[in-house]
C-alpha positions in Angstrom: -8.9 77.7 -68.9 -12.0 76.0 -70.6 -14.1 78.7 -72.4 -17.9 79.1 -72.7 -20.0 76.2 -75.0 -23.3 76.6 -76.3 -25.2 73.3 -76.7 -28.3 72.4 -78.5 -30.7 69.9 -76.9 -31.4 66.6 -79.3 -33.9 64.9 -79.1 -33.1 61.6 -77.3 -31.7 64.4 -74.7 -35.3 66.1 -74.1 -37.2 66.2 -70.9 -34.1 65.7 -68.3 -33.8 67.9 -65.8 -31.0 70.5 -66.2 -29.3 69.4 -63.3 -28.7 66.0 -63.6 -27.7 66.8 -67.6 -25.1 68.9 -66.7 -24.0 66.5 -63.7 -23.6 63.9 -66.5 -22.3 66.1 -69.2 -19.7 67.6 -66.4 -18.6 65.0 -65.2 -15.7 65.3 -62.5 -16.9 68.6 -61.9 -18.4 68.7 -58.2 -22.4 69.0 -58.0 -21.7 71.8 -55.8 -20.2 73.7 -57.9 -23.0 72.6 -60.7 -25.6 73.6 -58.6 -23.9 76.8 -57.7 -23.4 77.9 -61.3 -27.3 77.5 -61.1 -28.0 79.3 -58.8 -26.0 82.3 -60.0 -26.9 82.1 -63.4 -24.1 81.1 -65.0 -26.2 78.4 -66.3 -28.5 79.5 -69.0 -31.2 78.2 -71.3 -32.1 80.0 -74.4 -30.1 83.1 -72.6 -32.5 82.9 -69.6 -32.0 81.5 -66.1 -33.6 78.1 -65.0 -34.0 76.4 -61.8 -32.5 73.2 -61.1 -35.3 71.1 -61.8 -36.3 72.8 -65.4 -36.9 69.9 -68.1 -34.8 70.2 -71.2 -36.5 70.8 -74.5 -35.8 69.4 -77.7 -33.3 72.2 -79.6 -32.8 74.3 -76.3 -29.7 76.1 -76.2 -27.7 75.2 -73.2 -25.3 78.0 -72.0 -22.5 75.7 -70.2 -20.2 78.2 -68.2 -16.3 77.8 -68.2 -16.2 75.1 -65.7 -12.8 72.6 -65.3 -13.5 69.1 -65.8 -10.3 67.3 -64.0 -7.6 66.4 -67.2 -7.2 62.4 -67.8 -3.9 62.6 -65.8 -6.2 63.9 -62.3 -8.5 60.7 -62.7 -8.3 58.9 -60.1 -7.8 55.2 -60.8 -9.6 52.0 -59.6 -7.9 49.3 -58.2 -7.8 45.5 -59.5 -9.2 44.1 -56.4 -12.5 46.6 -56.2 -12.7 46.4 -60.5 -13.3 42.3 -60.3 -15.4 43.2 -57.0 -17.7 44.8 -59.2 -17.6 43.1 -62.7 -18.0 39.4 -60.3 -21.5 41.4 -58.9 -23.1 41.3 -62.2 -26.4 39.3 -62.0 -28.3 40.2 -65.3 -26.9 41.9 -68.5 -28.7 42.6 -72.1 -27.6 45.3 -74.7 -29.8 48.0 -72.8 -29.5 47.0 -68.8 -27.1 46.2 -65.9 -28.2 44.9 -63.0 -25.8 44.3 -60.1 -25.8 42.9 -56.5 -24.1 46.2 -54.7 -21.6 45.2 -51.9 -22.2 47.3 -49.0 -19.9 49.9 -48.3 -19.8 51.5 -52.0 -21.5 54.6 -52.8 -24.0 54.6 -55.9 -21.7 57.7 -57.2 -19.1 60.0 -56.5 -20.1 62.7 -53.8 -18.0 65.8 -52.0 -16.2 63.5 -49.8 -15.7 60.5 -52.1 -14.4 60.1 -55.2 -15.9 57.5 -56.9 -19.2 55.2 -56.9 -20.6 52.3 -58.8 -21.3 54.5 -61.6 -18.2 55.6 -61.6 -16.2 52.2 -61.5 -18.6 50.8 -64.1 -17.6 53.6 -66.9 -13.8 53.3 -66.0 -14.7 49.5 -66.9 -16.1 50.3 -69.6 -14.8 53.6 -71.6 -16.0 53.0 -74.5 -19.5 52.9 -73.2 -21.9 55.3 -74.9 -24.0 55.6 -72.1 -24.4 54.2 -68.3 -26.6 55.7 -66.0 -28.0 54.6 -62.5 -31.9 54.2 -62.6 -32.0 54.5 -59.2 -30.3 54.8 -55.7 -29.2 52.6 -52.8 -27.5 53.7 -49.3 -23.9 53.2 -49.1 -24.5 50.5 -46.7 -27.3 48.7 -48.4 -26.4 45.6 -50.3 -28.1 44.3 -53.4 -30.2 44.6 -56.7 -29.3 48.3 -58.2 -30.2 48.7 -61.7 -28.0 51.0 -64.5 -29.5 51.9 -67.6 -27.0 51.3 -70.9 -29.3 53.9 -73.1 -31.6 57.0 -72.3 -34.5 55.0 -73.8 -34.2 52.7 -71.3 -33.8 55.2 -68.1 -36.2 57.1 -69.2 -38.7 53.8 -69.5 -37.1 52.6 -65.7 -38.1 55.9 -64.3 -41.5 55.9 -65.5 -42.4 52.7 -64.6 -40.6 53.3 -61.0 -43.0 56.5 -60.8 -46.1 54.6 -61.9 -45.4 51.2 -59.6 -44.0 48.8 -62.3 -41.4 47.7 -60.4 -41.6 45.7 -57.5 -38.6 45.9 -55.2 -38.4 43.7 -51.8 -35.6 44.2 -49.1 -34.4 41.7 -46.4 -33.6 43.4 -43.2 -33.2 42.4 -39.3 -35.2 44.2 -37.0 -34.8 44.7 -33.3 -37.5 42.7 -30.9 -40.3 41.0 -32.1 -42.3 41.9 -34.8 -46.0 42.2 -33.2 -47.8 43.7 -36.4 -47.8 40.7 -38.5 -48.0 41.7 -42.3 -48.2 45.5 -42.0 -48.8 48.4 -44.4 -46.6 51.3 -43.0 -47.7 54.7 -44.9 -45.8 57.7 -42.8 -44.5 60.7 -44.8 -41.1 61.9 -44.5 -39.0 64.8 -45.0 -35.6 65.6 -45.2 -33.5 67.3 -42.4 -30.1 68.8 -42.6 -28.5 68.8 -39.3 -25.7 71.4 -38.0 -23.3 68.8 -38.7 -23.7 68.8 -42.3 -25.4 65.5 -41.9 -28.5 64.9 -43.6 -31.6 63.0 -41.9 -34.8 61.9 -42.5 -37.8 62.4 -40.3 -41.3 61.4 -40.0 -43.3 64.2 -40.7 -46.9 64.9 -41.8 -45.4 67.5 -44.1 -43.2 65.4 -45.9 -43.7 63.2 -49.1 -46.0 60.2 -48.8 -43.9 57.0 -48.0 -45.2 53.3 -48.3 -43.7 50.0 -47.2 -45.1 46.6 -46.2 -43.7 44.5 -44.0 -43.6 40.8 -43.8 -42.4 39.0 -40.9 -40.5 36.1 -41.9 -38.5 34.5 -38.9 -38.6 35.0 -35.1 -35.3 35.3 -33.9 -34.3 35.8 -29.6 -34.6 40.0 -29.3 -34.5 40.2 -33.2 -37.0 39.6 -36.6 -36.1 38.4 -40.1 -38.5 40.8 -42.2 -39.0 41.5 -46.1 -40.1 44.7 -47.3 -42.1 45.6 -50.2 -41.8 49.2 -51.5 -44.4 51.3 -53.0 -42.0 54.8 -52.7 -38.6 55.1 -52.8 -37.8 57.7 -50.3 -34.2 58.4 -48.9 -33.7 56.1 -46.0 -37.6 55.0 -46.7 -37.5 51.5 -44.8 -34.5 52.2 -42.8 -36.9 55.3 -40.5 -40.3 53.5 -40.7 -38.8 50.5 -39.1 -37.2 52.9 -36.0 -40.2 55.0 -36.0 -42.3 51.8 -35.2 -39.9 50.5 -32.1 -37.7 48.2 -34.8 -34.8 49.8 -35.9 -32.6 47.8 -38.2 -29.5 46.2 -37.0 -26.2 47.9 -37.6 -27.9 51.2 -38.0 -25.6 53.9 -37.2 -28.1 56.6 -37.7 -31.4 55.7 -37.2 -30.5 52.6 -34.8 -30.1 50.9 -31.4 -26.9 51.3 -30.3 -26.8 48.7 -27.4 -28.6 46.0 -30.1 -26.1 47.3 -32.7 -23.4 46.4 -30.4 -24.7 42.7 -29.9 -24.9 41.9 -33.0 -21.4 43.5 -33.8 -19.9 40.9 -31.4 -21.2 38.0 -33.9 -19.6 39.7 -36.7 -22.1 42.0 -38.0 -20.4 44.7 -38.9 -22.5 46.8 -41.5 -26.8 47.7 -42.2 -28.2 44.2 -42.4 -30.9 45.6 -44.9 -30.3 44.2 -48.6 -32.2 44.8 -51.5 -33.0 41.0 -52.6 -35.3 41.1 -55.9 -36.6 43.4 -58.7 -39.8 41.8 -60.8 -40.7 44.1 -63.7 -42.3 43.7 -67.0 -41.1 45.7 -70.0 -44.1 46.9 -72.3 -45.0 44.3 -74.7 -43.3 41.6 -73.1 -45.2 38.5 -71.8 -42.4 37.2 -69.4 -41.7 39.4 -66.4 -37.8 39.7 -65.8 -37.5 38.5 -61.8 -33.8 39.3 -61.0 -32.7 37.7 -57.3 -29.4 39.2 -55.4 -28.3 36.1 -53.2 -27.9 37.5 -49.6 -24.4 38.1 -48.6 -22.4 35.7 -47.0 -21.6 38.4 -43.8 -25.4 38.2 -43.1 -26.3 34.9 -43.5 -23.3 34.3 -41.3 -25.0 36.7 -38.4 -28.5 34.4 -38.5 -26.5 31.4 -38.3 -24.8 32.6 -35.0 -28.5 34.4 -33.6 -30.6 32.2 -31.7 -34.4 30.8 -33.1 -36.8 32.1 -30.8 -38.5 29.3 -29.0 
């Protein structure tokens, strides 16, 4: 059995949330088990209980309980086909940052019923990489630009830039119906709810967190509109919920969409959510030239648009 460990937080580790630190340090331990350890007080900082949102300080003494981490022979192997698919999705890489064109259908990280996601695949492909962490997230069924930090400094920089609106993200979506409002700024607060089935759902709620989206119609089709969306905030399912609330749900959305509309698109070959993180643009401090990365629209989405009739 593993034993209790006491870790001292280093300078480069400070300001992390304790839950995120443990998830990274205890790779392979289910998140539910980590959060239970925090609630029960098995994890302590400077001999005291802490909440999951506690931010670590330099030289904090962290008690790590004896949680079993999978041994090497318990770890899943990633197929050559999947490894190649992720490798071929690389859009940008330097010594501090990776940007992938994430394929739809692959989650960004593992979960209670998911063995591995993009970040686990990347760590598998690069076993000697000292640091690889998601800088943000995309829904499982969303494709497009996904940023992964290769150093802790880069992770903190990207997180701070996102918090201050210095990273501009734009998405493409095909929505039901004729978008009547032209260019529109949607500011509708959102809150998360958990259904009895355990499924997470997000709703517009005046008491929720602020959520701001800008919608720009790009092309009108018979019964549908291709829109570009720029985000000011990055709430869970934000684009999907805002679109649905306005009466223009996204094609292929099984949770917030229109079943009849989805069925029509399925006949044309759409078997996924029509939402694609098309572009990220940002400028690092003291850099003159901004970084602009565009993820090509997946073939399966382009094919649907070719088959869909333009509005006459």
